[in-house]
C-alpha positions as CSV (number, residue, x, y, z in Angstrom):
1,X,46.6,-18.7,-32.4
2,X,47.3,-17.9,-28.7
3,X,44.4,-16.4,-26.8
4,X,46.5,-13.7,-25.3
5,X,47.5,-12.4,-28.7
6,X,45.9,-9.1,-29.5
7,X,44.7,-8.9,-33.1
8,X,44.5,-5.5,-34.7
9,X,42.6,-4.9,-37.9
10,X,44.2,-1.7,-38.9
11,X,47.0,0.7,-38.1
12,X,44.5,2.9,-36.4
13,X,43.8,0.1,-33.9
14,X,47.5,-0.2,-33.2
15,X,47.8,3.5,-32.6
16,X,44.7,3.6,-30.4
17,X,46.0,0.7,-28.3
18,X,49.4,2.4,-27.8
19,X,47.7,5.7,-26.9
20,X,45.6,3.9,-24.3
21,X,48.7,2.2,-22.8
22,X,50.6,5.5,-22.8
23,X,47.7,7.4,-21.3
24,X,47.1,4.9,-18.5
25,X,50.8,4.9,-17.7
26,X,50.9,8.6,-17.5
27,X,47.7,8.8,-15.5
28,X,49.2,6.3,-13.0
29,X,52.4,8.3,-12.7
30,X,50.5,11.6,-12.2
31,X,48.3,9.9,-9.5
32,X,51.4,8.4,-7.8
33,X,53.2,11.8,-7.9
34,X,50.1,13.5,-6.4
35,X,49.7,10.9,-3.7
36,X,53.4,11.2,-2.6
37,X,53.2,15.0,-2.5
38,X,50.2,14.7,-0.2
39,X,52.1,12.3,2.1
40,X,55.1,14.7,2.2
41,X,52.8,17.7,2.9
42,X,51.1,15.8,5.8
43,X,54.4,14.8,7.3
44,X,55.6,18.4,7.1
45,X,52.4,19.6,8.7
46,X,52.7,17.1,11.5
47,X,56.4,18.0,12.1
48,X,55.5,21.7,12.4
49,X,52.5,21.0,14.6
50,X,54.6,18.9,17.0
51,X,57.0,21.8,17.3
52,X,54.4,24.3,18.4
53,X,53.7,25.0,22.1
54,X,50.8,23.1,23.5
55,X,49.3,26.0,25.6
56,X,49.8,29.7,26.3
57,X,51.7,28.8,29.5
58,X,54.1,26.7,27.5
59,X,54.6,29.5,25.1
60,X,55.3,32.1,27.9
61,X,57.7,29.7,29.6
62,X,59.5,28.8,26.4
63,X,63.1,29.2,25.8
64,X,63.6,28.1,22.1
65,X,64.5,24.5,21.5
66,X,64.8,23.5,25.2
67,X,61.1,24.0,25.7
68,X,60.1,21.6,23.0
69,X,62.3,18.8,24.5
70,X,61.1,19.5,28.0
71,X,57.5,19.3,26.9
72,X,58.2,16.0,25.1
73,X,60.0,14.6,28.1
74,X,57.2,15.5,30.4
75,X,54.8,13.8,28.0
76,X,57.0,10.7,27.9
77,X,57.3,10.7,31.7
78,X,53.5,10.8,31.9
79,X,53.1,8.0,29.4
80,X,55.7,5.8,31.2
81,X,54.1,6.5,34.6
82,X,50.7,5.5,33.2
83,X,52.1,2.3,31.9
84,X,53.8,1.1,35.0
85,X,51.9,-0.6,37.8
86,X,51.5,1.2,41.1
87,X,53.9,0.2,43.8
88,X,51.3,0.6,46.6
């Protein structure tokens, strides 16, 4: 007989084996579903956090969507300026 073959001595063993397989499959699906929902929640939180003003001054000077883009452009300009060598 093949080593990989599973021998069951009774019907109860067959049902127990099927129950374990079904239970583990469902447990894996529940865990995967929970993990994906956590990832989506973190992405949503990061999206909202990036849209918030960085300081009180930014909030006072804000004019709806334009302020978000100007803040991001200022940040990008600063990053690019920091990456380029000085022309001195």
